[in-house]
N, C-alpha and C positions, 0 to 999 in steps of 0.2 A: 579733411584732405588726405589723400593717400600718396605715399612716396612711390608707389608702383605705377601711378598714372603716367602716360606718355606726355611728351613736351606740349603738344597742342592742347591737351586737356588741362595741364597745369597752367597754361597761358590764359585760360578762361576762369578756372576755379580756384587756383592758389590764392589764399588771403581773402577770398570773397564769399564767406558764408553769409546766409541771410541775416539781416540786421536783427539782433535779439529783441530790440524794443518794438519794431514795427513789422518785421517780416519782409522788409524791402529786399528784393533779390539782387539789385545792383548796389554796389557799395555807396552809401550816402556820402555827400560832401559835408563833413562835420566842420562847419564854418564857425568855430568858437575859439576864443583865446584861452580860456581856462576851464577847469573841471572841478566840480564840487567834491570835497573830501567827505568821507563818511564821519570822521571825527578827528580829534587832534592826534591820536595814536596812528591812525591810518596815514595822515599827512606826514608824520615823522618817519614812518617806515618807507614811504615813497622817496622822501628826500635823502634818506640814508642808504638808498638802493637795496633795502631789505625786502622790498616787494615791488613787483612790476605793475605799472599802471600809468595813468595820465595825470600830469601836473599842470603843464603849460604848453601851448602849441609851438613854442620855439623848440621844445625838446621832443614831444611826442603828440601825435594826433591820430585818431582811428583811421581816417582815410589814407594818410601817409603810411601808417603801419601796415595796412592791407597791401599797399604797393610794395613796401619793403619785404613783406613775406613772399609776395609773388616773384620779385626779382631774385631773392635768395633761392627760391625753388627753380627758377629757370636757369640760373647759373650753377646750380648744384652747390651752393654755399651754406654755411652755418648761420649766417645773418647778413643783414644789409642795413645801410643807413642812407636815406635820401636827403638831398640838399638842393640848393638853389640853382646850380648850373654845373655843367661839366667841368669848368675851371675850378669851381668850388670843390667838386669831388676830388680833384687832384690834390688840392691843399689839405682836404680832410683826410685823404689816404696817407699823406706824408706827416701830418701833424703829430701823431703819437710816436713816430719813428725818429724824427729829426731833432736837432738841437744846434745851438751855435757852434760853428766849426765842423759840423757834419756835412757829408756830401752824398749825392746819389749819382748813379750811372744812368744816363739817358741815351736812348737810341738817337742816331743822327737823323733817322727818318720819322719825323713827328710833325704834327700840325704846327703851323707857324706861330700861333698864339701860345702853344705849349713851349716851344723853343724860347720865346720871349719870356714867358713866366719863369722858366727854369734858369735861363742865362742872365736875367736881369732882376725880376721882381723878388725872387726868393732870397736874393743877397741881403735884402733889408731885414730878413729874419736871422741872418748869419749863416744861412745854408748856401751850398753851392752845388753845381752840377758839372759832371764830365760827360761830354758827348762822344759816343763810341759807335762805330759801325758794328752792329751785333752779329753780322755774318762772320766777323773776325773774332772767334772765341778766345784766341790767345790774347788779343788786345783787350778784350773784356776782362779776362782774369788779371791782366797786368794793371788795369785801371783801378781795380778794387784795392783799397787800403784799409787801415785800422779805423778810419773815420767814415767809411762807406756804410750807409744804412739801408739802401734799397737799389734795385735795378728797375727802370721804367721803360716800357715800350708800348707800341700799338700792335694789336694782332694783325690788322690790315691798316697800312699807313695812309694818312691823308696828306697830300693828294695823290701820291704816286701809285697807290694800290699794291705796294710791296707787302709780302706776307712773311711774318717773322717765324723762325724755327723755335717755337716756344719750348718744346721739350729740351732742346739743347741749351737754351738760355737758362731755363729753370734748373738744369743740372749744375750749371756754374753757380747760380745763386745759392742753391742748396749746399754745395761744397763750401761756400764762403759763410754760410750761416746767416744770410740776409734774405729778406722777402723779395719776390718778383711781383711787381705791380704791372698789370696789363690793361691798357685802355682797349676795351672790346666794343667800342661804339660802332665801328664800321662793319664788323663781322656779325655782331649780335650773338646771343647764345644759340641762335638757329644754325649758324655756320661754324661756330667755334665755341668751345667751353674751356677757357684757359685754366680753370681750377683743376680740371681733369688732366691737364698737361703739366702740372707742377707749379702753377702760379699760386701765390699767397692771397693776393687781392686783385679784384677786377674793378675798374672804374668805367662809368658810362656817362655820356651826355644823353639824358633822356630826351633832349630837344630833337634828336635825330630819329633813327628808325623805331625806337621803342614806343614813342608817341606816334610818329609817322605822318603827321598832317600839318606841321608847321605852326602849332598853336601854343607850345609850351617851352618855357625855359626850365631846365631841371638837370640834376645830376644824381649819381648814386655810387656808393662803394659797397662791394660785396666781399665778404671775408670767407675764406675756405674753412676757417676754424681749426686748421691743422698745424699752423706754425707754432713752435715752442718758444714763446716770448721770454721764458725764464731760463733758456739754455745758456745764456751769457748775460753780461751786464750791459749789452748794447741798447736795450730798450727799456730803460727804467720807468717810463711812463706807464708801461703795462706790467712790468715785473716787480717794481719797487713800491714802497708805501706811498700812497697819495695823500698829501696833507689836507686837501680839501674835503676828504672823506674819512678823516680820523685814522689815517694809516692803512686804509683798505688797499689790498693788492689786487688789481684787476684780474690778472691771469690766474692767480691762486684762487680767487673767489668765483670767477665766472667761467674759467676753463675755455672751451672753444668759442664762447660768446664774448670773450674779453675785449677784443677789438671793437665789436659792435657796441657794447655797453660804454666803452671809453669814448667812442665817437659821439654818442648821444649825451652822456653825462658830463663830458668835458668839452668835446669838440663843438657840438651844437650850442651847449650852454654858453661858451665863451666866445666863439667865433660868430655864432648867430646866422650861419648860412642855411637857413631853414627853407624847405620846400613848402609852398602854400597848398592847402588841401584841394583847391580846385584844379591846380596843375597835376596833383597826384591822381585825381579822378580822371582827367583827360588821358593820362599815361596808362592807367588801368584799362581804359577802353581801347587804347591803341595796342596794348600787348595782346588783346584777345585775337587780333588778326595778324600778329607778327609772323607766324609761320607761313601763312598764305602769301602775305606781302613779300617776304624775303624770297620765296620761290619765284615769284613773278619778276621781282627786281633782278635777280641773277639771270633768269632766262632772257630777259630783255638786254641786259648788259652784255652777255655773250654774243648775241646776234648783232648788236650795235658795234661792238669792238671788232668782230670779224668783218663786218661791212667796211668800217673805217680802215682796217689794216689792208684791205684789198683796193682801196681807193687811191689812185695816183696823186691826188691832191694832198694826201696825208703822208708824212715822212716816218712817223713812228707812233705806235700805240703801246702804252705802258700798262698792261693788264695781265695779272697772273693767271687769269682764266683762259688766255690764249695759248695754244700749243707752242707757239714760237717764243713765249716768255721764258727767260732763264729761271723763273720761279714756278713754272707750271708743275714740275714734278713735286715740289714741296707743297704746293697748293693741293694737288691731287691726294697727297699722303696725309696732310694735316687738316685740310678744309674740303673734304670730299663732297660737301653739298654746295660748294661754290666759293669763288674768290671775291665775293662782294659785288657791288654795283658802282664803285667809284674808281675812276681811272683818268689818266692824262692822255692827250694825243697832241702831236705836233703837226702844224699846218705849213705847207710850202709857202714861203714868204715871211716866216718868222714872226716877230713881235707884231708888226703892222697888220699882218694877215689875221693874227689872233684877235686883235682889237676889232677889225672889220667883221670877223665871224660872230663875235659876241653881239655886235650891234645889229646883225642881220637875223638873228634867231627870233622865231615867232612863238613856237610852242614852248621851248625852253624858257625858264625864268632866270634872269640874271640877278642872283641873290647870293649873300654870304651865308649860305646854309647848305646842308646836304641831308640825305636820308629821308626826303619828303616823298609822298606819293607822286608828286610832280617831278618831271625832269628839270634839272637845274644845271646851269653852266656858269663858270667864272674863270677869269684869268688870275690864277693864284699869285703869281710873282708881283703883280701890281696891287693886290688887295689883301687877301688873308695872310700872305707871307711877305708883305711889303717891307717889314722891319728887318728882314734877314739880309745878310751879305750875299754877294753872288756865289760864293763858295757854299754857304749854308743852303741857298736855293737849290743848287745842284744836288747836294747831299740829301735834302729833304724830298727830292723828286718834284720840284716846282720850278723848272727852268723858265727863262723869259719867253721861250717860243712854244709854250704848251698851254692848252686849255684843259681845265678839270671839268669832267662831267659827272653828275650824279643822276644815274638813269632811273627814271620813275616807272610806274606801273601802267602807263598809258598803252595804247596799241602800238606795238613796236614799228609797224609800217609808218605810222605818223611821226614817230621819233626820228626814224631814218630820213624820211622826206624833209623834215625841217633841217636836219644837218646837211642834207644834200643841197638844198637851196642856199643855205648860209655859206657853205663851202664855195659854191659857184660865185657868190658875191665877194667872198674874201680873197679868192685867187684869180678874179677876172683880170 
Protein backbone atom coordinates (compact mmCIF):
# COMPACT_ATOMS: atom_id res chain seq x y z
CA UNK A 1 0.00 0.00 0.00
CA UNK A 2 1.26 3.48 -0.87
CA UNK A 3 0.65 6.55 1.29
CA UNK A 4 0.66 8.57 -1.94
CA UNK A 5 -2.49 6.94 -3.28
CA UNK A 6 -5.59 9.12 -3.50
CA UNK A 7 -8.65 8.59 -1.29
CA UNK A 8 -10.70 6.50 -3.73
CA UNK A 9 -7.72 4.21 -4.33
CA UNK A 10 -7.14 3.77 -0.59
CA UNK A 11 -10.85 2.98 -0.17
CA UNK A 12 -10.37 -0.09 -2.36
CA UNK A 13 -6.81 -1.21 -1.64
CA UNK A 14 -5.85 -0.18 1.93
CA UNK A 15 -5.61 -3.28 4.13
CA UNK A 16 -6.58 -5.59 1.27
CA UNK A 17 -3.47 -7.32 -0.04
CA UNK A 18 -4.04 -10.74 -1.67
CA UNK A 19 -4.42 -13.49 0.89
CA UNK A 20 -0.93 -15.00 1.42
CA UNK A 21 -2.27 -18.54 1.81
CA UNK A 22 -4.59 -18.74 -1.19
CA UNK A 23 -4.05 -15.64 -3.29
CA UNK A 24 -7.70 -14.63 -2.80
CA UNK A 25 -8.01 -11.04 -4.01
CA UNK A 26 -10.93 -10.03 -1.79
CA UNK A 27 -10.26 -10.12 1.96
CA UNK A 28 -11.46 -13.52 3.24
CA UNK A 29 -13.83 -13.83 6.17
CA UNK A 30 -11.65 -15.44 8.83
CA UNK A 31 -14.46 -17.09 10.78
CA UNK A 32 -12.32 -18.46 13.58
CA UNK A 33 -12.21 -18.08 17.33
CA UNK A 34 -8.52 -18.74 17.98
CA UNK A 35 -5.15 -19.07 16.25
CA UNK A 36 -2.45 -21.73 16.45
CA UNK A 37 0.74 -20.59 18.19
CA UNK A 38 4.10 -21.58 16.73
CA UNK A 39 5.40 -22.64 20.14
CA UNK A 40 5.25 -21.65 23.82
CA UNK A 41 7.70 -18.77 23.38
CA UNK A 42 5.66 -17.37 20.51
CA UNK A 43 2.51 -17.46 22.63
CA UNK A 44 4.29 -15.76 25.53
CA UNK A 45 5.57 -12.93 23.29
CA UNK A 46 2.08 -12.31 21.96
CA UNK A 47 0.53 -12.19 25.41
CA UNK A 48 3.31 -9.89 26.66
CA UNK A 49 2.70 -7.49 23.72
CA UNK A 50 6.29 -8.10 22.62
CA UNK A 51 5.12 -9.29 19.21
CA UNK A 52 2.14 -8.38 17.06
CA UNK A 53 -0.05 -11.28 15.97
CA UNK A 54 -3.33 -13.11 16.44
CA UNK A 55 -4.35 -14.69 19.73
CA UNK A 56 -8.13 -14.77 20.02
CA UNK A 57 -10.81 -13.10 17.92
CA UNK A 58 -12.16 -11.03 20.79
CA UNK A 59 -8.89 -9.09 20.41
CA UNK A 60 -7.69 -9.45 16.84
CA UNK A 61 -8.88 -11.03 13.62
CA UNK A 62 -7.38 -10.77 10.11
CA UNK A 63 -10.62 -9.59 8.48
CA UNK A 64 -11.19 -7.00 11.17
CA UNK A 65 -7.53 -5.96 10.99
CA UNK A 66 -7.87 -5.32 7.25
CA UNK A 67 -10.81 -3.02 7.97
CA UNK A 68 -8.91 -1.23 10.75
CA UNK A 69 -6.01 -0.59 8.39
CA UNK A 70 -8.37 0.83 5.78
CA UNK A 71 -10.21 3.07 8.23
CA UNK A 72 -6.94 4.48 9.55
CA UNK A 73 -5.84 5.20 5.97
CA UNK A 74 -9.10 6.89 5.02
CA UNK A 75 -9.11 9.14 8.11
CA UNK A 76 -5.35 9.79 7.99
CA UNK A 77 -4.79 8.20 11.40
CA UNK A 78 -1.97 6.22 13.00
CA UNK A 79 -4.23 3.31 13.92
CA UNK A 80 -7.81 2.16 14.37
CA UNK A 81 -9.79 -0.29 16.43
CA UNK A 82 -13.14 -1.66 15.26
CA UNK A 83 -15.89 -2.66 17.66
CA UNK A 84 -19.48 -3.82 17.81
CA UNK A 85 -21.42 -0.55 17.32
CA UNK A 86 -21.12 3.20 17.16
CA UNK A 87 -22.20 3.46 20.80
CA UNK A 88 -19.51 0.94 21.72
CA UNK A 89 -16.97 3.09 19.85
CA UNK A 90 -17.86 6.07 22.01
CA UNK A 91 -17.22 4.11 25.21
CA UNK A 92 -14.03 2.64 23.69
CA UNK A 93 -12.80 6.15 22.90
CA UNK A 94 -13.46 7.40 26.43
CA UNK A 95 -12.35 4.29 28.32
CA UNK A 96 -8.56 5.00 28.42
CA UNK A 97 -9.17 8.68 29.21
CA UNK A 98 -11.78 8.73 31.95
CA UNK A 99 -12.03 7.60 35.57
CA UNK A 100 -14.32 8.07 38.54
CA UNK A 101 -14.94 11.77 39.15
CA UNK A 102 -13.75 12.79 35.68
CA UNK A 103 -15.89 14.61 33.12
CA UNK A 104 -16.09 15.36 29.43
CA UNK A 105 -17.47 18.36 27.58
CA UNK A 106 -20.13 17.33 25.03
CA UNK A 107 -21.77 19.39 22.32
CA UNK A 108 -25.45 20.15 22.84
CA UNK A 109 -25.97 19.10 19.21
CA UNK A 110 -25.70 15.32 19.38
CA UNK A 111 -27.69 12.25 18.44
CA UNK A 112 -30.31 11.60 21.12
CA UNK A 113 -28.87 8.22 22.05
CA UNK A 114 -25.49 9.84 22.65
CA UNK A 115 -27.06 12.50 24.85
CA UNK A 116 -28.67 9.75 26.92
CA UNK A 117 -25.43 7.73 27.06
CA UNK A 118 -23.49 10.76 28.28
CA UNK A 119 -26.13 12.26 30.59
CA UNK A 120 -27.32 9.02 32.18
CA UNK A 121 -25.41 5.80 31.47
CA UNK A 122 -21.82 6.93 32.00
CA UNK A 123 -22.73 8.09 35.49
CA UNK A 124 -22.65 4.41 36.47
CA UNK A 125 -18.91 4.50 35.76
CA UNK A 126 -18.49 7.59 37.92
CA UNK A 127 -18.05 9.75 34.82
CA UNK A 128 -20.08 12.84 33.94
CA UNK A 129 -20.70 15.15 31.00
CA UNK A 130 -21.23 18.89 30.65
CA UNK A 131 -23.26 19.92 27.61
CA UNK A 132 -22.11 23.12 25.93
CA UNK A 133 -23.00 24.97 22.74
CA UNK A 134 -19.65 24.69 20.93
CA UNK A 135 -20.34 27.83 18.94
CA UNK A 136 -19.73 29.65 22.23
CA UNK A 137 -15.99 29.13 22.63
CA UNK A 138 -15.87 31.22 25.82
CA UNK A 139 -18.48 28.96 27.41
CA UNK A 140 -16.45 25.95 26.26
CA UNK A 141 -13.28 27.27 27.88
CA UNK A 142 -15.18 28.10 31.07
CA UNK A 143 -16.65 24.59 31.27
CA UNK A 144 -13.24 22.91 31.26
CA UNK A 145 -11.91 22.16 34.74
CA UNK A 146 -9.15 20.07 36.33
CA UNK A 147 -11.23 16.91 35.96
CA UNK A 148 -12.10 17.37 32.27
CA UNK A 149 -10.56 14.68 30.11
CA UNK A 150 -12.06 15.22 26.63
CA UNK A 151 -14.28 17.29 24.37
CA UNK A 152 -16.81 15.37 22.23
CA UNK A 153 -18.75 16.57 19.20
CA UNK A 154 -20.13 15.48 15.84
CA UNK A 155 -18.63 16.87 12.63
CA UNK A 156 -22.16 17.07 11.16
CA UNK A 157 -24.86 16.68 13.77
CA UNK A 158 -27.74 14.23 13.79
CA UNK A 159 -30.48 15.22 13.11
CA UNK A 160 -30.12 18.96 12.57
CA UNK A 161 -27.29 18.88 10.02
CA UNK A 162 -25.31 21.50 11.99
CA UNK A 163 -21.61 21.66 11.06
CA UNK A 164 -19.04 22.08 13.82
CA UNK A 165 -16.13 24.52 13.56
CA UNK A 166 -13.60 21.79 14.28
CA UNK A 167 -10.39 23.87 14.00
CA UNK A 168 -11.73 26.37 16.54
CA UNK A 169 -12.82 23.67 18.99
CA UNK A 170 -9.54 21.79 18.49
CA UNK A 171 -7.62 24.93 19.40
CA UNK A 172 -9.46 25.15 22.72
CA UNK A 173 -8.84 21.46 23.41
CA UNK A 174 -5.16 21.79 22.58
CA UNK A 175 -4.75 24.79 24.89
CA UNK A 176 -6.35 22.78 27.71
CA UNK A 177 -4.17 19.73 27.05
CA UNK A 178 -7.12 17.41 26.43
CA UNK A 179 -8.14 15.38 23.36
CA UNK A 180 -10.92 16.34 20.98
CA UNK A 181 -13.09 13.36 19.97
CA UNK A 182 -15.15 13.80 16.81
CA UNK A 183 -17.97 11.56 15.65
CA UNK A 184 -17.49 11.70 11.88
CA UNK A 185 -20.29 9.29 10.99
CA UNK A 186 -22.47 11.72 9.02
CA UNK A 187 -19.65 13.46 7.16
CA UNK A 188 -17.43 10.42 6.56
CA UNK A 189 -13.79 11.02 5.62
CA UNK A 190 -15.03 11.89 2.11
CA UNK A 191 -16.46 15.20 3.32
CA UNK A 192 -14.38 15.85 6.44
CA UNK A 193 -11.08 14.64 7.91
CA UNK A 194 -11.21 15.80 11.55
CA UNK A 195 -7.67 14.61 12.35
CA UNK A 196 -6.36 17.12 9.82
CA UNK A 197 -8.30 19.85 11.64
CA UNK A 198 -6.74 19.12 15.03
CA UNK A 199 -8.90 16.32 16.44
CA UNK A 200 -7.21 13.56 18.44
CA UNK A 201 -9.71 10.73 17.93
CA UNK A 202 -12.44 10.03 15.40
CA UNK A 203 -15.33 7.67 16.07
CA UNK A 204 -17.69 6.11 13.53
CA UNK A 205 -20.85 4.12 13.42
CA UNK A 206 -19.93 1.69 10.65
CA UNK A 207 -23.65 0.93 10.50
CA UNK A 208 -24.19 4.10 8.47
CA UNK A 209 -22.39 5.40 5.36
CA UNK A 210 -19.19 3.37 5.65
CA UNK A 211 -21.11 0.15 5.04
CA UNK A 212 -23.94 1.98 3.34
CA UNK A 213 -26.50 -0.77 2.81
CA UNK A 214 -28.20 -1.35 6.16
CA UNK A 215 -26.69 -4.77 6.86
CA UNK A 216 -24.09 -4.17 9.58
CA UNK A 217 -23.84 -3.08 13.20
CA UNK A 218 -20.35 -1.81 13.91
CA UNK A 219 -18.19 1.00 15.21
CA UNK A 220 -14.62 2.22 15.08
CA UNK A 221 -12.17 4.55 16.80
CA UNK A 222 -9.34 6.07 14.77
CA UNK A 223 -6.38 7.69 16.56
CA UNK A 224 -4.30 10.53 15.13
CA UNK A 225 -1.20 9.23 16.94
CA UNK A 226 -0.22 12.84 17.65
CA UNK A 227 -1.45 13.46 21.20
CA UNK A 228 1.20 13.46 23.93
CA UNK A 229 -0.38 11.22 26.54
CA UNK A 230 2.65 11.67 28.82
CA UNK A 231 2.61 15.48 28.86
CA UNK A 232 0.64 15.46 32.12
CA UNK A 233 -0.66 13.00 34.69
CA UNK A 234 -4.22 13.23 33.31
CA UNK A 235 -4.10 9.97 31.36
CA UNK A 236 -2.44 7.33 33.56
CA UNK A 237 -3.96 4.45 31.58
CA UNK A 238 -1.68 5.43 28.71
CA UNK A 239 1.25 7.08 30.46
CA UNK A 240 1.68 5.19 33.75
CA UNK A 241 2.64 1.58 34.46
CA UNK A 242 -0.02 -0.99 33.57
CA UNK A 243 -0.22 -3.70 36.28
CA UNK A 244 -1.79 -6.24 33.91
CA UNK A 245 1.33 -6.11 31.71
CA UNK A 246 4.04 -6.11 34.39
CA UNK A 247 4.42 -2.34 34.52
CA UNK A 248 4.49 -1.68 30.78
CA UNK A 249 3.80 1.96 29.87
CA UNK A 250 1.72 2.10 26.70
CA UNK A 251 2.77 5.54 25.49
CA UNK A 252 6.43 5.00 26.29
CA UNK A 253 6.43 1.58 24.61
CA UNK A 254 4.20 2.10 21.59
CA UNK A 255 4.46 5.83 20.90
CA UNK A 256 1.92 6.94 18.24
CA UNK A 257 0.25 3.52 18.43
CA UNK A 258 -0.31 3.69 22.19
CA UNK A 259 -4.04 4.40 22.10
CA UNK A 260 -4.72 1.69 19.52
CA UNK A 261 -2.71 -0.94 21.40
CA UNK A 262 -4.43 -0.03 24.66
CA UNK A 263 -7.87 -0.22 23.05
CA UNK A 264 -7.16 -3.76 21.86
CA UNK A 265 -5.06 -5.12 24.74
CA UNK A 266 -7.22 -3.59 27.51
CA UNK A 267 -10.43 -2.27 25.93
CA UNK A 268 -11.45 -5.22 23.78
CA UNK A 269 -9.94 -7.70 26.22
CA UNK A 270 -12.04 -6.48 29.16
CA UNK A 271 -15.08 -4.79 27.61
CA UNK A 272 -15.51 -7.36 24.86
CA UNK A 273 -17.12 -4.99 22.33
CA UNK A 274 -15.80 -7.04 19.43
CA UNK A 275 -16.74 -6.59 15.76
CA UNK A 276 -17.48 -9.91 14.08
CA UNK A 277 -15.47 -10.75 10.93
CA UNK A 278 -18.49 -11.00 8.63
CA UNK A 279 -19.55 -7.47 9.58
CA UNK A 280 -16.00 -6.32 8.91
CA UNK A 281 -16.15 -7.96 5.47
CA UNK A 282 -19.42 -6.18 4.59
CA UNK A 283 -17.95 -2.86 5.69
CA UNK A 284 -14.80 -3.42 3.64
CA UNK A 285 -17.00 -3.93 0.58
CA UNK A 286 -19.00 -0.83 1.47
CA UNK A 287 -15.97 1.43 1.75
CA UNK A 288 -14.96 0.53 -1.81
CA UNK A 289 -17.79 2.72 -3.16
CA UNK A 290 -17.84 5.32 -0.39
CA UNK A 291 -16.51 8.18 -2.50
CA UNK A 292 -19.00 7.56 -5.30
CA UNK A 293 -21.92 7.14 -2.94
CA UNK A 294 -21.21 10.27 -0.90
CA UNK A 295 -21.00 12.35 -4.06
CA UNK A 296 -24.47 11.16 -5.09
CA UNK A 297 -25.87 11.51 -1.56
CA UNK A 298 -24.77 15.15 -1.40
CA UNK A 299 -25.94 16.00 -4.93
CA UNK A 300 -29.39 14.59 -4.16
CA UNK A 301 -29.56 16.25 -0.74
CA UNK A 302 -28.87 19.71 -2.15
CA UNK A 303 -31.57 19.32 -4.80
CA UNK A 304 -34.14 18.00 -2.32
CA UNK A 305 -33.37 20.69 0.27
CA UNK A 306 -33.65 23.46 -2.32
CA UNK A 307 -36.97 22.04 -3.53
CA UNK A 308 -38.34 21.81 0.01
CA UNK A 309 -37.17 25.33 0.88
CA UNK A 310 -39.14 26.72 -2.09
CA UNK A 311 -42.31 24.76 -1.23
CA UNK A 312 -45.01 26.82 0.58
CA UNK A 313 -46.07 23.74 2.56
CA UNK A 314 -42.67 23.76 4.31
CA UNK A 315 -41.80 26.40 6.92
CA UNK A 316 -38.09 25.70 7.41
CA UNK A 317 -35.26 23.51 6.12
CA UNK A 318 -32.24 23.04 8.41
CA UNK A 319 -29.38 22.16 6.05
CA UNK A 320 -25.94 23.77 5.98
CA UNK A 321 -25.73 23.06 2.26
CA UNK A 322 -28.35 25.77 1.59
CA UNK A 323 -27.13 29.30 0.92
CA UNK A 324 -29.75 30.56 3.36
CA UNK A 325 -28.28 28.53 6.24
CA UNK A 326 -26.39 30.48 8.93
CA UNK A 327 -23.79 27.71 8.73
CA UNK A 328 -23.34 27.76 4.96
CA UNK A 329 -20.16 29.86 5.08
CA UNK A 330 -18.64 27.47 7.60
CA UNK A 331 -19.67 24.47 5.53
CA UNK A 332 -18.12 25.99 2.40
CA UNK A 333 -14.88 26.68 4.29
CA UNK A 334 -14.49 23.39 6.20
CA UNK A 335 -16.62 20.93 4.23
CA UNK A 336 -16.09 22.01 0.60
CA UNK A 337 -17.25 18.66 -0.82
CA UNK A 338 -20.65 18.99 0.81
CA UNK A 339 -22.56 19.32 4.06
CA UNK A 340 -23.78 15.74 4.13
CA UNK A 341 -27.20 14.31 3.30
CA UNK A 342 -29.01 14.46 6.65
CA UNK A 343 -31.29 17.37 7.53
CA UNK A 344 -34.56 18.40 9.14
CA UNK A 345 -37.49 20.19 7.65
CA UNK A 346 -40.63 21.61 9.26
CA UNK A 347 -44.09 21.07 7.81
CA UNK A 348 -46.96 23.53 8.04
CA UNK A 349 -49.34 22.03 10.58
CA UNK A 350 -46.67 21.09 13.09
CA UNK A 351 -46.53 17.75 14.89
CA UNK A 352 -49.74 16.31 13.42
CA UNK A 353 -48.67 17.14 9.89
CA UNK A 354 -45.29 15.50 10.49
CA UNK A 355 -46.98 12.28 11.61
CA UNK A 356 -49.26 12.30 8.56
CA UNK A 357 -46.32 12.91 6.23
CA UNK A 358 -44.38 9.97 7.64
CA UNK A 359 -47.40 7.74 7.13
CA UNK A 360 -47.88 8.88 3.54
CA UNK A 361 -44.35 8.31 2.27
CA UNK A 362 -43.91 5.43 -0.17
CA UNK A 363 -40.33 5.52 -1.50
CA UNK A 364 -38.84 6.64 1.81
CA UNK A 365 -38.42 3.98 4.48
CA UNK A 366 -39.58 4.85 8.00
CA UNK A 367 -36.70 3.40 10.03
CA UNK A 368 -34.39 4.32 12.91
CA UNK A 369 -31.28 4.42 10.76
CA UNK A 370 -29.47 6.77 8.40
CA UNK A 371 -26.69 6.72 5.84
CA UNK A 372 -28.31 3.98 3.76
CA UNK A 373 -28.38 3.88 -0.04
CA UNK A 374 -32.16 4.16 0.43
CA UNK A 375 -33.86 7.40 1.40
CA UNK A 376 -35.05 7.26 4.99
CA UNK A 377 -37.34 9.43 7.11
CA UNK A 378 -38.23 9.63 10.78
CA UNK A 379 -39.82 11.97 13.30
CA UNK A 380 -36.85 12.32 15.65
CA UNK A 381 -38.61 13.93 18.61
CA UNK A 382 -40.92 10.94 19.11
CA UNK A 383 -38.39 8.21 18.30
CA UNK A 384 -34.58 8.53 18.24
CA UNK A 385 -34.62 11.59 20.54
CA UNK A 386 -37.69 10.62 22.58
CA UNK A 387 -35.78 10.49 25.89
CA UNK A 388 -34.79 14.16 25.71
CA UNK A 389 -36.49 17.11 27.39
CA UNK A 390 -38.14 19.80 25.21
CA UNK A 391 -35.14 22.04 25.85
CA UNK A 392 -32.72 19.29 24.84
CA UNK A 393 -34.77 18.59 21.71
CA UNK A 394 -34.46 22.19 20.57
CA UNK A 395 -30.74 22.30 21.38
CA UNK A 396 -30.13 19.06 19.50
CA UNK A 397 -32.01 20.25 16.43
CA UNK A 398 -34.90 17.80 16.87
CA UNK A 399 -37.99 19.94 17.52
CA UNK A 400 -41.47 18.45 17.71
CA UNK A 401 -42.51 19.89 14.35
CA UNK A 402 -39.61 18.57 12.24
CA UNK A 403 -38.97 15.46 10.16
CA UNK A 404 -35.44 14.12 9.62
CA UNK A 405 -34.50 12.95 6.16
CA UNK A 406 -31.56 10.79 5.17
CA UNK A 407 -31.33 11.30 1.42
CA UNK A 408 -30.35 8.20 -0.53
CA UNK A 409 -28.86 7.65 -3.95
CA UNK A 410 -32.07 6.91 -5.86
CA UNK A 411 -33.09 9.11 -8.79
CA UNK A 412 -33.68 12.52 -7.25
CA UNK A 413 -36.87 13.09 -9.25
CA UNK A 414 -38.41 10.03 -7.59
CA UNK A 415 -37.32 11.25 -4.16
CA UNK A 416 -38.92 14.65 -4.71
CA UNK A 417 -42.09 13.13 -6.16
CA UNK A 418 -42.56 11.02 -3.04
CA UNK A 419 -42.11 14.02 -0.76
CA UNK A 420 -44.51 16.01 -2.94
CA UNK A 421 -47.36 13.51 -2.63
CA UNK A 422 -46.71 13.02 1.10
CA UNK A 423 -46.77 16.77 1.71
CA UNK A 424 -50.07 16.98 -0.12
CA UNK A 425 -51.55 14.38 2.22
CA UNK A 426 -49.99 15.93 5.34
CA UNK A 427 -51.24 19.46 4.64
CA UNK A 428 -54.59 18.69 3.00
